[in-house]
MDTraj code that builds the backbone (N, CA, C; nanometers):
import mdtraj as md
import numpy as np

residues = "MET ILE LYS ILE LYS VAL LYS CYS PHE SER GLN VAL ARG TYR ALA LEU GLU ILE ASP ASN LEU ASN LEU GLU PHE GLU SER GLY THR SER THR PHE GLN LEU GLU LYS PHE ILE ARG GLY LYS ALA ASN GLY LYS LEU ASP GLY ILE PRO LEU ARG VAL ALA LEU ASN LYS LYS TYR ILE PRO ASP GLU THR GLU LEU HIS ASP GLY ASP GLU VAL ALA PHE ILE PRO PRO VAL GLN GLY GLY".split()
xyz = np.array([
    [-1.0901, -7.1051, 0.1570],
    [-1.1016, -6.9533, 0.0873],
    [-1.0240, -6.9420, 0.0356],
    [-1.1191, -6.8307, -0.0736],
    [-1.0238, -6.8171, -0.2124],
    [-1.0505, -6.6511, -0.1980],
    [-0.9792, -6.5765, -0.2551],
    [-0.9208, -6.4674, -0.2381],
    [-0.9647, -6.3780, -0.4289],
    [-1.0396, -6.3409, -0.4605],
    [-1.0842, -6.3164, -0.5756],
    [-1.0493, -6.0862, -0.5735],
    [-1.1117, -6.0845, -0.6532],
    [-1.0683, -5.9221, -0.6576],
    [-1.1442, -5.8376, -0.8496],
    [-1.2590, -5.7996, -0.8287],
    [-1.3732, -5.8017, -0.8575],
    [-1.3970, -5.6233, -0.9491],
    [-1.4163, -5.6246, -1.0746],
    [-1.3883, -5.5804, -1.1555],
    [-1.5182, -5.4825, -1.1593],
    [-1.4897, -5.3119, -1.1106],
    [-1.6995, -5.3190, -1.1901],
    [-1.6398, -5.2490, -1.2930],
    [-1.7257, -5.1806, -1.3885],
    [-1.7046, -5.1103, -1.5037],
    [-1.9407, -5.0987, -1.5691],
    [-1.9187, -4.9529, -1.5810],
    [-2.0243, -4.8460, -1.6173],
    [-2.1656, -4.8856, -1.5246],
    [-2.2539, -4.9717, -1.5875],
    [-2.3955, -4.9621, -1.4883],
    [-2.3545, -5.0653, -1.2762],
    [-2.2541, -5.1286, -1.2978],
    [-2.1895, -5.1533, -1.2012],
    [-2.1292, -5.1091, -1.1171],
    [-1.9910, -5.0007, -1.1020],
    [-1.9711, -4.9258, -1.0773],
    [-2.1399, -4.8330, -1.0214],
    [-2.1701, -4.7641, -1.1174],
    [-2.2745, -4.6554, -1.0930],
    [-2.3607, -4.7597, -0.9721],
    [-2.4460, -4.9033, -0.9543],
    [-2.5002, -4.9486, -0.8406],
    [-2.4173, -4.9438, -0.7651],
    [-2.2777, -5.0126, -0.7728],
    [-2.1695, -5.0582, -0.6012],
    [-2.1379, -4.9185, -0.5976],
    [-2.1469, -4.8379, -0.6004],
    [-2.0338, -4.6911, -0.6170],
    [-1.9145, -4.7201, -0.6241],
    [-1.7950, -4.8433, -0.6555],
    [-1.7273, -4.8684, -0.6560],
    [-1.6367, -4.9379, -0.7466],
    [-1.5455, -4.8777, -0.7776],
    [-1.5072, -4.9264, -0.9294],
    [-1.3716, -5.0702, -0.8812],
    [-1.3533, -5.1298, -0.8030],
    [-1.3200, -5.2384, -0.7530],
    [-1.3233, -5.3275, -0.6577],
    [-1.3428, -5.4754, -0.5744],
    [-1.3885, -5.4963, -0.4822],
    [-1.3196, -5.6248, -0.4748],
    [-1.2175, -5.6428, -0.3517],
    [-1.1846, -5.7730, -0.3341],
    [-1.2338, -5.8132, -0.1886],
    [-1.2112, -6.0050, -0.2115],
    [-1.3529, -6.0305, -0.1937],
    [-1.2869, -6.2149, -0.1485],
    [-1.3218, -6.2410, 0.0325],
    [-1.3105, -6.3012, 0.0277],
    [-1.4507, -6.4859, -0.0073],
    [-1.3964, -6.5756, -0.0828],
    [-1.5430, -6.6950, -0.0307],
    [-1.5004, -6.7959, -0.0371],
    [-1.6267, -6.8784, -0.0128],
    [-1.5436, -7.0285, 0.0309],
    [-1.5008, -7.0955, -0.1490],
    [-1.3938, -7.1476, -0.1579],
    [-1.3625, -7.2960, -0.2049],
    [-1.4562, -7.3529, -0.3292],
    [-1.4754, -7.3567, -0.3925],
    [-1.5794, -7.3885, -0.5370],
    [-1.6662, -7.3058, -0.5186],
    [-1.7103, -7.1718, -0.5499],
    [-1.7652, -7.0275, -0.5189],
    [-1.7287, -7.0433, -0.7068],
    [-1.9217, -7.0578, -0.8025],
    [-1.9027, -7.0009, -0.9112],
    [-1.9028, -6.8971, -0.8938],
    [-1.8603, -6.8760, -1.0787],
    [-1.8955, -6.7035, -1.1451],
    [-2.0737, -6.6672, -1.1090],
    [-2.0981, -6.7556, -1.0689],
    [-2.3084, -6.7669, -1.1152],
    [-2.3191, -6.6853, -1.0065],
    [-2.3325, -6.7898, -0.8552],
    [-2.2939, -6.7270, -0.7311],
    [-2.1806, -6.5875, -0.6684],
    [-2.1711, -6.5865, -0.7057],
    [-2.0609, -6.4331, -0.7487],
    [-2.1528, -6.3613, -0.8229],
    [-2.1808, -6.3515, -0.9372],
    [-2.2773, -6.2666, -0.9687],
    [-2.4176, -6.2507, -0.9236],
    [-2.4573, -6.3042, -0.8694],
    [-2.5719, -6.3598, -0.7354],
    [-2.4936, -6.2223, -0.6257],
    [-2.4045, -6.2921, -0.5021],
    [-2.3983, -6.1707, -0.4085],
    [-2.3558, -6.0858, -0.4545],
    [-2.3279, -6.0320, -0.6573],
    [-2.2363, -5.8692, -0.6644],
    [-2.4287, -5.8079, -0.6848],
    [-2.5206, -5.9101, -0.7157],
    [-2.6473, -5.8303, -0.7736],
    [-2.7103, -5.7788, -0.6246],
    [-2.6896, -5.8392, -0.5402],
    [-2.8093, -5.8414, -0.3713],
    [-2.7049, -5.6835, -0.3710],
    [-2.5481, -5.6737, -0.3598],
    [-2.5014, -5.5624, -0.3496],
    [-2.5430, -5.4608, -0.3475],
    [-2.6339, -5.4359, -0.5206],
    [-2.6970, -5.3300, -0.5822],
    [-2.7515, -5.3532, -0.5294],
    [-2.8545, -5.4045, -0.5024],
    [-2.9791, -5.3562, -0.4253],
    [-3.0943, -5.3052, -0.5557],
    [-3.0661, -5.3825, -0.6606],
    [-3.2090, -5.4069, -0.7529],
    [-3.1756, -5.3122, -0.8595],
    [-3.0248, -5.2526, -0.7881],
    [-3.0001, -5.1263, -0.9084],
    [-2.9866, -5.2199, -1.0616],
    [-2.8983, -5.3499, -1.0713],
    [-2.8643, -5.4040, -1.1873],
    [-2.9835, -5.5122, -1.2109],
    [-3.1320, -5.5201, -1.1740],
    [-3.2229, -5.5542, -1.1811],
    [-3.2707, -5.5643, -1.3395],
    [-3.2763, -5.6899, -1.4579],
    [-3.3014, -5.7345, -1.5911],
    [-3.1876, -5.6461, -1.5853],
    [-3.1339, -5.6270, -1.6181],
    [-2.9587, -5.5929, -1.7523],
    [-2.9163, -5.7080, -1.7022],
    [-2.8440, -5.7009, -1.8508],
    [-2.7479, -5.9737, -1.7989],
    [-2.6047, -5.8518, -1.8327],
    [-2.5628, -5.9330, -1.8132],
    [-2.4328, -5.9368, -1.7467],
    [-2.2960, -5.9907, -1.8251],
    [-2.2745, -5.9867, -1.8941],
    [-2.0828, -6.0929, -1.9043],
    [-2.0101, -6.0815, -1.8215],
    [-1.9569, -6.1511, -1.8513],
    [-1.8542, -6.2238, -1.7702],
    [-1.7281, -6.2418, -1.8055],
    [-1.6427, -6.2139, -1.7456],
    [-1.4886, -6.1790, -1.7796],
    [-1.4090, -6.2236, -1.6630],
    [-1.3098, -6.3563, -1.7357],
    [-1.2149, -6.4061, -1.5583],
    [-1.0654, -6.4217, -1.6162],
    [-0.9947, -6.3346, -1.5357],
    [-0.9298, -6.2815, -1.6184],
    [-0.8618, -6.2549, -1.7258],
    [-0.9868, -6.1627, -1.7687],
    [-0.9545, -6.0957, -1.8884],
    [-1.0016, -6.1790, -1.9800],
    [-1.0841, -6.2622, -2.0106],
    [-1.0911, -6.3617, -2.0863],
    [-1.2505, -6.3086, -2.0920],
    [-1.3336, -6.3096, -2.1491],
    [-1.5177, -6.3488, -2.1689],
    [-1.4882, -6.4745, -2.1340],
    [-1.5993, -6.5365, -2.0787],
    [-1.6696, -6.6835, -2.0730],
    [-1.8099, -6.7319, -2.0082],
    [-1.8427, -6.8157, -2.1628],
    [-1.9754, -6.8160, -2.1978],
    [-2.0746, -6.8972, -2.0796],
    [-1.9746, -6.9838, -1.9591],
    [-2.0580, -7.0189, -1.9154],
    [-2.0836, -7.0295, -1.7573],
    [-2.0895, -7.1124, -1.6962],
    [-2.0919, -7.0678, -1.5000],
    [-1.9552, -7.1599, -1.4638],
    [-1.8335, -7.0702, -1.4098],
    [-1.6963, -7.1236, -1.3900],
    [-1.6839, -7.1117, -1.2287],
    [-1.5792, -7.1839, -1.2150],
    [-1.5451, -7.2383, -1.0440],
    [-1.4352, -7.0562, -1.0220],
    [-1.4543, -7.0716, -0.9745],
    [-1.3184, -6.9458, -0.9351],
    [-1.1836, -7.0427, -0.8384],
    [-1.1167, -6.9685, -0.8585],
    [-0.9878, -6.9791, -0.8038],
    [-0.9125, -6.8521, -0.7653],
    [-0.8253, -6.9146, -0.6326],
    [-0.7559, -6.8188, -0.5225],
    [-0.6920, -6.6744, -0.6578],
    [-0.6989, -6.5488, -0.6226],
    [-0.6002, -6.5146, -0.7144],
    [-0.7203, -6.4634, -0.8988],
    [-0.8505, -6.5425, -0.8774],
    [-0.9716, -6.4633, -1.0436],
    [-0.9355, -6.3254, -0.9792],
    [-0.9206, -6.2702, -1.1269],
    [-0.9938, -6.1592, -1.1576],
    [-1.1178, -6.1045, -1.2348],
    [-1.2726, -6.1091, -1.1163],
    [-1.3497, -6.0865, -1.1904],
    [-1.4081, -5.9737, -1.2746],
    [-1.4653, -5.9696, -1.3755],
    [-1.5160, -5.8354, -1.4218],
    [-1.6426, -5.9028, -1.5123],
    [-1.7912, -5.7287, -1.4167],
    [-1.9253, -5.7665, -1.4354],
    [-1.9460, -5.6941, -1.6047],
    [-1.9563, -5.7103, -1.6768],
    [-1.9712, -5.6165, -1.7982],
    [-2.0868, -5.6075, -1.8333],
    [-2.1580, -5.4725, -1.8633],
    [-2.2725, -5.4411, -1.8590],
    [-2.3427, -5.4405, -2.0197],
    [-2.4675, -5.3923, -2.0884],
    [-2.4262, -5.4286, -2.2651],
    [-2.3059, -5.2274, -2.2765],
    [-2.3449, -5.2163, -2.3848],
    [-2.2474, -5.1116, -2.4275],
    [-2.3455, -5.0481, -2.4095],
    [-2.3653, -4.8992, -2.3735],
    [-2.4872, -4.7512, -2.4412],
    [-2.4170, -4.6979, -2.5044],
    [-2.5032, -4.6429, -2.6094],
    [-2.4449, -4.5263, -2.6955],
    [-2.5660, -4.3887, -2.6994],
    [-2.5084, -4.3350, -2.8026],
    [-2.5710, -4.2144, -2.7674],
    [-2.5575, -4.0866, -2.7793],
])
top = md.Topology()
chain = top.add_chain()
for i, resn in enumerate(residues, 1):
    res = top.add_residue(resn, chain, resSeq=i)
    for name in ("N", "CA", "C"):
        top.add_atom(name, md.element.get_by_symbol(name[0]), res)
traj = md.Trajectory(xyz[None], top)
């Protein structure tokens, strides 16, 4: 098992109604699988919203395997107004 921290910003925070999540997953879990899990918890509130993934405070371009102690942030597009 691995423990990871998920930081929630903007629409993700609104959809989940929480700032941070501490989660446990099986070893070998990827950022893609985590995003699928987060979208499922949002009950459709994140449907159609593209999310950038930051792993340990660095944007990552592709699916990446998670490790114990990782910090992941899902960041929606910046909105102006």
